[in-house]
Steps between C-alpha positions, in 0.01 A plus 500: 500500500561826690794713403726636769498880515838664519559668833579834332152484345321367807582782744362787289196287426444428870552867592248600236248245626555608859446863403182417316379284790564767762407810303176383343298482821591150608148424607482128439653236724693360206664833424587560862649154544698521175645830620596350837677206337684734262622697800602170663711425191667842519570442868670167418702677227643734766662199669599288199502729195365394164397229431415441867327170431818350360739663746298389801462153344127496571264295288228743394177486302241747382246533780126555465553877496739484203827560684806283566503338842696221667319167526438321828779252417728779377486690826517183711830407330645851508800606704424667835597851380275466195210390721561799730507751213195341342300532821624855560384602151167322541436681830605840355247455221214352701499159335636293791168317544438435132532132395796407283456311173589131509 
């Protein structure tokens, strides 16, 4: 069973991972994509604050790059403003054409 990480612990951890991913010559596709999804999460936090996944009421899962992302069903059932912010953040970070997890 996975333990839930406290949000006060998660942000510094994510910032550290993002720094490592961007500062250590992000030369693999996995590193680049992880960094893009981290930036997507920070973009969503600008609109909803922490924890954005709960405040936006989106069902999320860990995607293949190791970052939280809304599922296909989660975004389909989201409110219009949440869908708009989600797409805006995906476009800003160049992940608008990436498939969502089911």
